[in-house]
C-alpha positions in Angstrom: 48.6 -2.0 -122.6 50.1 -5.3 -121.5 52.2 -6.0 -118.2 55.3 -6.4 -120.5 54.5 -2.8 -121.6 54.6 -1.6 -118.1 58.2 -3.6 -117.8 59.5 -1.7 -120.5 58.5 1.4 -119.3 60.3 0.5 -115.9 63.3 0.0 -117.6 63.0 3.1 -119.8 62.6 5.1 -116.3 65.8 3.1 -115.3 67.6 4.2 -118.0 66.6 8.1 -117.6 67.3 7.8 -113.9 70.7 6.5 -114.4 71.9 9.6 -116.8 70.0 12.1 -114.5 72.0 10.5 -111.7 75.1 11.0 -113.5 74.7 14.8 -114.4 72.6 15.9 -111.2 75.7 14.5 -109.3 77.8 17.3 -111.2 75.5 19.9 -110.8 77.0 22.6 -108.0 73.9 23.8 -106.0 72.3 22.4 -103.0 70.3 19.3 -102.8 66.8 20.9 -102.2 67.5 23.6 -104.9 68.5 20.9 -107.2 65.0 19.4 -106.6 63.2 22.7 -106.6 64.6 23.3 -110.2 64.3 20.0 -111.5 60.6 19.7 -110.5 59.8 23.3 -112.0 61.3 22.6 -115.3 59.6 18.8 -115.7 56.4 20.3 -114.5 56.4 23.2 -117.0 57.2 20.8 -119.9 54.5 18.3 -118.6 51.7 21.2 -118.5 52.8 22.4 -122.2 52.7 18.9 -123.5 49.2 18.2 -121.9 48.0 21.7 -122.9 49.2 21.0 -126.2 46.9 17.2 -126.1 44.1 18.9 -124.7 43.5 21.7 -127.4 42.9 24.5 -124.6 40.4 22.3 -122.5 40.9 21.9 -118.7 43.8 19.8 -118.3 44.0 18.4 -115.4 41.6 16.2 -113.3 39.7 18.0 -109.6 38.6 14.9 -107.9 39.9 15.5 -104.6 41.0 11.8 -103.6 43.3 11.8 -106.4 44.6 14.9 -105.9 45.1 13.5 -102.3 46.9 10.4 -103.0 49.0 11.8 -105.3 50.0 14.7 -103.1 51.3 12.8 -100.6 53.0 10.5 -102.8 54.8 13.6 -103.9 55.7 14.9 -100.7 57.1 11.7 -99.8 58.5 10.6 -103.0 59.3 14.1 -105.2 60.1 16.1 -102.0 61.5 14.2 -99.3 62.8 11.2 -101.2 64.3 13.0 -104.3 66.3 15.4 -101.8 67.8 13.0 -100.0 68.8 11.3 -103.1 70.3 13.9 -104.0 72.5 14.9 -100.8 73.2 11.0 -100.9 74.8 11.1 -104.5 76.8 14.6 -103.6 78.2 12.8 -101.0 79.2 9.0 -101.8 79.0 9.5 -106.1 76.4 7.8 -108.2 77.1 4.2 -108.2 77.2 4.0 -104.2 74.2 6.1 -103.8 72.1 4.0 -106.0 73.1 0.6 -104.7 71.2 1.9 -101.3 67.8 2.3 -103.1 67.8 -1.3 -104.8 66.2 -1.3 -101.0 63.2 -0.1 -102.8 62.0 -3.3 -104.6 61.4 -5.5 -101.5 60.0 -2.3 -99.8 57.7 -1.5 -102.8 56.6 -5.5 -102.9 55.9 -5.1 -99.0 53.7 -1.2 -99.4 52.0 -2.6 -102.6 50.8 -5.9 -100.6 49.8 -3.3 -97.6 48.1 -0.5 -99.4 47.0 -2.5 -103.0 46.6 -6.4 -101.6 49.1 -7.1 -104.4 50.8 -10.5 -103.7 53.9 -11.5 -105.4 54.4 -14.7 -106.6 57.6 -17.0 -105.8 58.8 -16.5 -109.8 58.3 -12.9 -109.4 60.4 -12.8 -106.0 63.0 -15.4 -107.7 63.4 -12.2 -110.6 63.6 -9.6 -107.6 66.2 -11.7 -105.9 68.4 -12.5 -108.9 68.2 -8.9 -109.9 69.0 -7.7 -107.2 71.8 -9.7 -106.5 73.6 -8.7 -109.9 73.1 -4.8 -108.9 74.8 -5.5 -105.8 77.7 -7.1 -107.8 78.0 -4.3 -110.2 78.1 -1.7 -107.2 80.4 -3.2 -104.8 83.0 -4.5 -107.5 84.4 -0.8 -107.1 84.5 1.4 -104.0 83.2 4.2 -105.9 84.9 6.8 -104.2 86.2 8.4 -107.4 82.9 8.9 -109.0 81.9 11.3 -105.7 82.0 15.0 -106.9 83.7 16.4 -104.3 81.6 19.6 -103.9 79.0 19.6 -101.1 81.0 16.4 -99.2 79.6 14.6 -96.3 80.4 11.7 -93.6 79.9 8.4 -95.6 77.6 7.5 -92.6 75.6 10.6 -93.3 75.3 9.4 -97.1 74.0 6.0 -96.5 71.2 7.3 -93.8 70.1 9.5 -96.6 70.2 7.0 -99.3 68.1 4.8 -97.4 65.8 7.4 -96.4 65.4 7.7 -100.0 64.9 4.5 -100.9 62.1 4.0 -98.5 60.1 7.3 -99.4 60.3 6.2 -103.2 58.8 2.9 -102.4 56.1 4.6 -100.3 55.8 7.3 -103.1 55.2 4.4 -105.5 52.4 2.6 -103.6 50.6 6.0 -103.0 51.1 7.2 -106.9 49.8 4.1 -108.2 45.9 4.7 -105.5 46.1 8.0 -107.2 46.1 6.7 -110.9 43.7 3.9 -109.8 41.6 6.9 -108.5 41.9 8.7 -111.8 40.9 5.4 -113.8 37.6 5.6 -111.6 36.4 8.8 -112.6 36.7 7.7 -116.2 39.7 9.4 -117.2 41.0 7.6 -120.5 43.5 5.5 -119.8 46.1 7.3 -122.4 46.1 10.0 -120.1 46.6 8.4 -116.5 49.9 8.3 -116.1 50.8 11.9 -118.1 48.4 13.9 -116.0 49.4 12.4 -112.6 52.7 13.0 -113.0 52.1 16.5 -114.0 50.1 16.5 -110.9 52.4 15.3 -108.5 55.4 17.4 -109.9 52.9 20.6 -109.6 52.5 19.7 -105.7 56.1 18.8 -105.6 56.9 22.3 -106.9 54.6 24.2 -104.4 56.2 22.5 -101.5 59.5 23.2 -102.7 58.9 26.5 -102.8 57.3 27.0 -99.6 60.0 24.7 -97.7 62.9 27.4 -99.4 61.0 30.9 -98.3 60.4 29.6 -94.7 63.9 28.6 -94.6 64.6 31.5 -96.0 67.2 29.4 -98.7 65.2 30.2 -102.3 67.7 33.3 -102.9 70.6 31.1 -102.3 69.6 28.4 -104.4 68.6 30.8 -107.2 72.1 32.5 -107.1 73.7 28.8 -107.2 71.6 28.1 -110.3 72.8 31.1 -112.3 76.4 30.1 -111.9 77.9 29.4 -115.2 77.3 26.5 -116.6 74.8 24.8 -114.4 71.7 25.3 -116.3 73.2 23.2 -119.3 73.6 20.5 -116.6 70.5 21.1 -115.2 68.4 21.3 -117.8 69.2 18.2 -119.5 69.4 16.3 -116.2 65.8 17.7 -115.2 64.5 16.3 -119.1 66.0 13.0 -118.8 65.7 12.3 -114.7 62.7 13.9 -113.7 60.1 14.9 -116.9 60.8 11.7 -118.9 61.7 9.4 -115.9 58.8 10.1 -113.4 56.4 9.8 -116.8 58.0 6.4 -117.7 57.8 5.4 -114.3 54.1 6.5 -113.5 53.5 4.6 -116.4 55.2 1.5 -114.9 52.9 1.6 -112.0 50.0 1.9 -114.0 50.5 -1.2 -116.2 52.6 -3.7 -113.6 52.7 -4.1 -109.9 54.7 -2.3 -107.7 56.9 -5.0 -107.1 57.7 -5.4 -110.4 57.9 -1.9 -111.6 60.3 -1.2 -108.3 62.5 -3.8 -109.2 63.0 -3.0 -112.9 63.4 0.7 -111.8 66.3 -0.4 -109.9 68.4 -1.5 -112.7 69.6 1.9 -113.2 73.3 0.9 -112.0 73.5 -1.2 -114.6 73.0 1.6 -117.3 75.2 3.8 -115.0 78.3 1.3 -116.2 78.4 2.6 -119.8 77.9 5.8 -118.7 80.7 5.8 -115.9 83.2 4.3 -118.8 82.6 7.0 -121.5 81.7 10.3 -118.9 84.0 9.6 -116.6 86.7 7.2 -118.1 86.9 4.7 -115.4 87.4 1.1 -116.0 84.5 -1.4 -114.8 86.1 -5.2 -113.5 84.9 -8.3 -115.0 82.9 -8.8 -111.8 80.8 -5.4 -112.8 79.9 -7.3 -116.3 79.3 -10.4 -114.2 76.7 -8.6 -112.1 75.4 -7.0 -115.2 74.7 -10.1 -117.0 72.7 -11.4 -113.1 70.8 -8.6 -113.6 69.7 -9.0 -116.7 68.8 -12.8 -116.4 66.5 -11.1 -113.5 65.1 -8.6 -115.6 64.3 -11.7 -117.8 62.7 -13.6 -115.4 60.1 -10.5 -114.6 59.5 -9.9 -118.1 58.7 -13.4 -119.2 57.1 -15.4 -115.9 
């Protein structure tokens, strides 16, 4: 596949994460519990999909180096990063939370250069800058306070710190994920299976770590009680399918077919997709500055895709 295919997968991941963020922000479960549940649902779905494609044969690679890179990627991105993201989401609401995570692209470019010797061109930096400018306008045209769900409240400062931590962890996780995919390619795994199986490997590690953390902290039972509350799974299941099962898979395909800098920039367009969701679901108006920001972001995406 071409780099353009990687761009499209990154945009698909951004759309999935936009839908997932809106749904996850309404789930009345502690952030670590949300994270463990969505990872478990997504891992089960991926295992079923991979098993059906493999016809009962060995379904996951056994290469130790690939497992190593994907495991630290899962610990950083899916466990620490996503837990911080969900807690920030609960405090700040969808749009104020995701603006903080637009820091992931420049961080992703930095880590891509450091770990993978990827050198972003001036054209790519221009596309990143225009996209980020558009996203900032979209997010900052409103305070976003009305979008916060109101459950599990916390201070704004804490929400900002958690959002920044999530951005850092996601950028690191992206770089280490690509190293894992590259290792799977070296083992001879067919290209069509690399992203799918890497996604499943990461999620299985994340589930194991989530269960261990919940057990050690004595909170596992409490999370289960919260998940059993009426209506919770009706939000949790579609959020996990869109935001994690599809979102993680698409992001891994993006990492496979394009650079870390480019993939993380395009996946950061989630705020643009949030606009119609906020209008339709939360019944909130979007000012003209929000539309202007969306246009800027689309121009930036065009620069990235057609460089």
